[in-house]
C-alpha positions as CSV (number, residue, x, y, z in Angstrom):
1,M,-28.8,-37.4,-19.1
2,A,-31.9,-39.0,-20.6
3,Y,-30.1,-42.3,-21.0
4,L,-28.9,-42.3,-17.4
5,L,-32.5,-41.7,-16.3
6,I,-33.6,-44.7,-18.4
7,A,-30.8,-46.8,-16.9
8,C,-31.7,-45.8,-13.3
9,R,-35.4,-46.5,-14.0
10,T,-34.7,-49.9,-15.6
11,L,-32.4,-51.0,-12.8
12,L,-34.8,-50.1,-10.1
13,L,-37.8,-51.6,-11.9
14,G,-35.8,-54.8,-12.2
15,V,-34.9,-54.7,-8.5
16,F,-38.4,-54.1,-7.3
17,V,-40.0,-56.6,-9.7
18,A,-37.6,-59.3,-8.6
19,A,-38.1,-58.4,-4.9
20,L,-41.8,-58.5,-5.3
21,A,-41.8,-61.7,-7.3
22,G,-39.5,-63.3,-4.6
23,K,-42.1,-62.5,-2.0
24,I,-45.4,-63.3,-3.7
25,R,-44.7,-66.2,-6.1
26,R,-46.2,-68.6,-3.6
27,R,-48.0,-68.3,-0.3
28,S,-45.2,-70.1,1.4
29,T,-42.6,-67.6,0.2
30,Y,-44.7,-64.7,1.5
31,R,-45.2,-66.4,4.8
32,D,-41.4,-67.0,5.0
33,F,-40.8,-63.3,4.2
34,A,-43.3,-62.2,6.9
35,K,-41.6,-64.6,9.4
36,W,-38.2,-63.2,8.4
37,V,-39.4,-59.6,9.1
38,G,-40.2,-60.8,12.6
39,T,-36.8,-62.3,13.2
40,L,-35.1,-59.0,12.5
41,G,-36.5,-57.5,15.7
42,L,-37.2,-54.1,14.0
43,V,-40.9,-54.0,14.7
44,P,-42.9,-55.4,17.6
45,R,-44.1,-59.0,17.0
46,R,-47.7,-57.9,16.8
47,L,-46.9,-55.6,13.9
48,T,-44.8,-58.1,11.8
49,A,-47.7,-59.0,9.5
50,I,-48.5,-55.3,8.9
51,A,-44.8,-54.5,8.3
52,A,-44.4,-57.3,5.8
53,A,-47.6,-56.4,4.0
54,S,-46.6,-52.7,3.9
55,A,-43.2,-53.5,2.5
56,T,-44.7,-55.7,-0.2
57,A,-47.4,-53.2,-1.1
58,A,-44.9,-50.4,-1.3
59,E,-42.7,-52.4,-3.6
60,A,-45.7,-53.1,-5.8
61,A,-46.5,-49.4,-5.8
62,A,-42.9,-48.5,-6.7
63,V,-43.1,-50.9,-9.7
64,A,-46.3,-49.3,-10.9
65,L,-45.1,-45.8,-10.4
66,L,-41.7,-46.4,-12.1
67,A,-43.5,-48.1,-15.0
68,L,-45.8,-45.3,-15.9
69,P,-44.1,-42.3,-17.6
70,S,-46.3,-39.7,-15.9
71,T,-45.4,-41.0,-12.4
72,V,-41.7,-41.7,-12.7
73,P,-40.6,-38.9,-10.3
74,V,-43.0,-40.2,-7.6
75,G,-41.8,-43.8,-8.3
76,F,-38.2,-42.7,-7.8
77,A,-39.1,-40.9,-4.6
78,L,-40.9,-44.0,-3.2
79,A,-38.1,-46.3,-4.3
80,A,-35.5,-44.1,-2.6
81,A,-37.6,-43.9,0.5
82,L,-38.0,-47.7,0.6
83,L,-34.3,-48.2,0.0
84,A,-33.4,-45.8,2.8
85,V,-35.6,-47.7,5.1
86,F,-34.3,-51.1,3.9
87,T,-30.7,-49.9,4.3
88,A,-31.2,-48.5,7.8
89,G,-33.2,-51.6,8.8
90,V,-30.6,-54.1,7.6
91,A,-27.8,-52.0,9.3
92,L,-29.8,-51.9,12.5
93,A,-30.6,-55.6,12.4
94,I,-26.9,-56.4,11.9
95,R,-25.9,-54.0,14.7
96,R,-28.3,-55.8,17.0
97,G,-26.8,-59.2,16.1
98,R,-29.7,-60.3,13.9
99,R,-28.0,-62.1,11.0
100,A,-31.0,-64.0,9.6
101,P,-30.6,-65.0,6.0
102,C,-31.6,-62.3,3.6
103,H,-35.1,-62.5,2.1
104,C,-34.7,-59.5,-0.1
105,F,-35.3,-61.4,-3.4
106,G,-36.7,-64.6,-2.0
107,A,-35.2,-67.2,0.3
108,S,-31.4,-67.2,0.8
109,K,-29.1,-69.0,3.1
110,T,-26.6,-66.1,3.3
111,P,-26.9,-64.2,6.6
112,L,-27.4,-60.4,6.5
113,G,-24.1,-58.6,6.4
114,A,-22.3,-55.4,5.5
115,V,-22.5,-56.3,1.8
116,H,-26.3,-56.1,2.0
117,V,-26.1,-52.6,3.5
118,V,-23.7,-51.5,0.7
119,R,-25.9,-53.0,-2.0
120,N,-28.9,-51.2,-0.6
121,A,-27.0,-47.9,-0.2
122,V,-25.8,-48.2,-3.9
123,L,-29.4,-48.8,-5.0
124,L,-30.5,-45.8,-2.8
125,A,-27.9,-43.7,-4.7
126,V,-29.4,-44.9,-8.0
127,G,-32.9,-43.9,-6.7
128,C,-31.7,-40.5,-5.7
129,A,-30.0,-40.0,-9.0
130,G,-33.1,-41.0,-10.8
131,L,-35.2,-38.7,-8.7
132,T,-32.9,-35.8,-9.4
133,L,-32.7,-36.5,-13.1
134,S,-36.5,-37.0,-13.4
135,T,-37.2,-33.6,-11.7
136,V,-34.5,-31.4,-13.2
137,G,-33.7,-33.0,-16.5
138,D,-34.7,-31.8,-19.9
139,P,-38.5,-32.6,-20.2
140,D,-38.3,-33.3,-23.9
141,P,-34.8,-34.7,-24.7
142,A,-33.9,-35.9,-28.1
143,I,-33.3,-39.6,-27.6
144,H,-32.2,-42.3,-30.0
145,L,-33.2,-45.9,-30.1
146,A,-29.5,-47.1,-29.9
147,G,-29.0,-45.0,-26.8
148,V,-32.1,-46.4,-25.2
149,L,-31.1,-50.0,-26.0
150,L,-27.6,-49.3,-24.5
151,A,-29.0,-47.8,-21.4
152,V,-31.4,-50.7,-20.9
153,T,-28.7,-53.3,-21.6
154,V,-26.3,-51.7,-19.1
155,A,-29.0,-51.5,-16.4
156,L,-29.9,-55.2,-17.0
157,L,-26.3,-56.2,-16.8
158,A,-26.0,-54.2,-13.5
159,L,-29.1,-55.9,-12.2
160,L,-27.5,-59.4,-12.4
161,P,-24.9,-58.9,-9.6
162,V,-27.5,-57.1,-7.5
163,L,-29.9,-60.1,-7.7
164,R,-27.2,-62.7,-7.4
165,L,-25.1,-60.9,-4.7
166,D,-25.3,-63.8,-2.2
167,D,-24.0,-66.2,-4.8
168,L,-21.2,-63.9,-5.9
169,M,-20.1,-63.4,-2.3
170,A,-20.1,-67.1,-1.7
171,L,-18.1,-67.6,-4.8
172,F,-15.4,-65.1,-3.7
173,T,-15.4,-65.8,0.0
174,T,-15.5,-69.6,0.1
175,R,-12.2,-71.3,0.5
176,S,-11.7,-74.5,-1.4
177,E,-10.5,-77.5,0.4
178,I,-7.8,-79.2,-1.6
């Protein structure tokens, strides 16, 4: 179970680091993200800046909490809470007909869709699994370097399709014109 915990932690750290980097790498990317939050229609216009800043700060906190061994359970709890909000928010935006391109990991041209809800729900399940494992698991498991390397490798391989989801969906849904 220790290796599954390591994999969950690595995957969510990667997700939140990428999400945070996609938002704050330049002032313009953060402004675009804040504008995108407003186009979703989930918060009143006057609260858009606060919602964008809160999401960004919460993602940064999740990264810090997941990175520090003593705060991993709190990090998983925050990550799961964020992912629950993001999943519900994307689903609600889609239901209301708001199909603005996803800004989850930076700018994208792919409109929000069911695939984004599924992705977020899967990540939420990873967060819940990590939270469970971090709170009820063996506090001092015997771990081996090979197992840790395998867990980290699997998590990083799983991270790639999460981060490149829009590209993968375009690859498999675009019809070629011959």
